[in-house]
Every structure is written in C-alpha cells, then in structure tokens.
N, C-alpha and C positions, 0 to 999 in steps of 0.2 A: 326469510323475513318477507312478509307480504307488504307491498307498498300500495295496494289498492284495497279499498273497503269491499269491493265486489268479490274479490278472490279470497278474502279473509275467512278463516274457519269459524266454527261456532264459539270456541273459547275466546277468540279475539273480540267478537261481537259482545259476548257476555262481559268481558273486561271493560269495554267502552261503556256499556250500560251501567255497570256498577260504579265506575268512576264518575259518570255524569250524575248518578243518583246521590252519591256521597257529596259531590260538590254542591248540588242543589240543597241538600239537607244542611250543609255547613252555612251556605249563604242565608237560608231561611232562619237558622238558629242565631246567626250573628245579627241579622236585622231585628229579630224579636228581642234579643238581649240589649241591643243598642237603643231601643225605643225608650223615650223618657217616660217615667211613671207618674210624673206630676200632671195633674189635671187643672192647673191654674188658669190656663188659657181657655178652657172649655166651659167654665162656670161663669154665670153672671150674678152680680150682686147689685144691691140698691145704689151703691156708690159709683157704678159705671155711668158714663155720660150717655144720655139718650138724645138722638137727633129727631126733631119733629119736622114733618113736611111743611113747607111754606105755601104761599098762594101759587096757583098755577100761572104759568107764563106762556104767552103765545109769541112765537118767533116767526116772522114772515119776511119774505124777500121777493122781489120781482122776478129774479132769475134771469133777467135780460143782461146779456153782456154786450158792451159797445166795442165794435171793431172799427178802427179808422185807418 
C-alpha cells in the first residue's frame, strides 16, 4: 500500500481522478436539481412598489475635534 501520492502508481492516480470527477458531477447534479424553478422573484409587475428619489441633501461638518 502506498502512503504517499508521490510514490503511487498510475492506477492509483487514475482512481483518484475518477473519484474526484464523479464527486464533482454528483455535486453539480444535486445543485442543479435543488434549484427552484419558480421565477416569481425575478419578474416585476405594475403592482410592485416603486421608490422615487427625493430632493438632494447636502451634509456638512466642520471636522474639528475639541480635545481638552
């Protein structure tokens, strides 16, 4: 049994690549199947509330701090 990836033979490397590929395909398949198919949150209708910009506001400060 090889305990190091450096001394492993070609079949061991191939097994690692195959297992990683299968795991990646399973994760991608699960994430695609778990996605919601409803598009309710992506559409806008006339009944949605629209916010309009108000008048511009200027905020000023002297920036002086008093240390006593």
